[in-house]
C-alpha positions as CSV (number, residue, x, y, z in Angstrom):
1,R,0.0,0.0,0.0
2,D,1.2,3.5,-0.6
3,L,-0.4,6.9,0.1
4,R,-2.4,7.0,-3.1
5,M,-4.4,4.0,-1.9
6,S,-5.0,4.9,1.8
7,D,-5.4,7.6,4.3
8,A,-2.6,6.4,6.5
9,L,0.5,4.2,6.6
10,L,1.6,2.0,9.4
11,L,5.4,2.1,9.3
12,K,7.7,-0.1,11.3
13,I,11.2,1.2,12.1
14,Q,13.8,-1.2,13.4
15,L,15.8,0.0,16.3
16,F,19.4,-1.1,16.9
17,A,22.1,-0.8,19.6
18,K,21.7,2.5,21.6
19,A,18.4,3.3,19.9
20,R,17.0,0.0,21.2
21,E,18.4,0.6,24.6
22,L,16.8,4.1,24.8
23,A,13.5,2.7,23.6
24,A,13.3,0.4,26.7
25,G,14.4,-2.6,24.7
26,K,11.9,-2.3,21.8
27,T,13.2,-3.8,18.6
28,V,10.6,-2.2,16.4
29,L,8.8,1.2,16.6
30,E,5.5,1.4,14.9
31,V,4.2,4.8,13.7
32,R,1.0,5.7,11.9
33,I,1.3,8.6,9.5
34,Q,-1.7,10.3,7.8
35,S,-1.5,11.1,4.2
36,S,-1.9,14.8,5.0
37,E,1.5,14.7,6.6
38,F,3.3,14.2,3.3
39,P,5.6,15.2,1.7
40,L,8.1,14.8,4.5
41,T,11.9,15.1,4.6
42,C,13.9,12.5,6.4
43,E,14.6,15.1,9.1
44,Q,10.9,15.9,9.5
45,F,10.0,12.3,9.7
46,L,12.5,11.7,12.5
47,D,11.4,14.8,14.4
48,R,7.7,14.4,14.1
49,F,7.3,10.7,14.4
50,V,10.3,8.8,15.7
51,Y,11.5,11.3,18.3
52,Q,8.0,12.3,19.4
53,A,7.0,8.6,19.8
54,V,10.0,7.9,22.0
55,P,11.3,11.1,23.5
56,A,14.4,9.3,24.9
57,L,15.6,8.9,21.4
58,Q,16.0,12.6,21.0
59,V,19.5,12.3,22.5
60,L,20.5,10.7,19.1
61,K,19.3,13.7,17.1
62,G,22.0,14.8,14.7
63,S,24.0,11.6,15.2
64,A,21.6,8.8,14.2
65,F,20.7,8.0,10.6
66,L,17.5,6.7,9.1
67,A,18.0,3.9,6.7
68,L,15.3,3.3,4.0
69,N,15.6,0.0,2.2
70,D,19.2,-0.5,3.2
71,E,20.4,3.0,2.2
72,Y,21.1,5.9,4.5
73,C,18.8,8.9,4.0
74,V,20.1,12.5,4.1
75,P,18.2,15.0,6.2
76,E,16.7,16.9,3.3
77,Q,15.7,13.8,1.3
78,I,12.0,13.7,0.5
79,L,10.5,10.4,1.6
80,N,8.0,8.5,-0.5
81,L,7.1,5.8,2.0
82,R,5.2,2.5,1.7
83,E,4.3,0.1,4.4
84,T,6.6,-2.5,2.8
85,D,9.6,-0.2,3.1
86,D,12.4,-1.5,5.4
87,L,13.1,1.4,7.8
88,A,15.8,1.4,10.5
89,L,17.2,4.0,13.0
90,I,20.9,3.6,13.0
91,P,22.6,5.2,16.0
92,P,26.3,6.2,15.9
93,I,28.6,3.2,16.1
94,S,31.0,3.3,19.0
95,G,34.1,1.3,19.7
96,G,37.3,0.9,17.8
């Protein structure tokens, strides 16, 4: 399903490492987005839906990346999302 066929999308965002820890161990964050919210940039999507759904994730703002179908999104990228998209919040990688 995409926005042309529905009023809303139910999106699932996989959480990894520090993002999972900050989300109290959740492995997947589900967000529902109304078609009236689009178009959205990657940065707007994170601010309005991911960081609002789990405020603790806001500490990752500016350092975490959104991946869409295995490719990193840039902040100004316009998202054309479908429920079948593979979304992930990738926190900064630590270690060395």
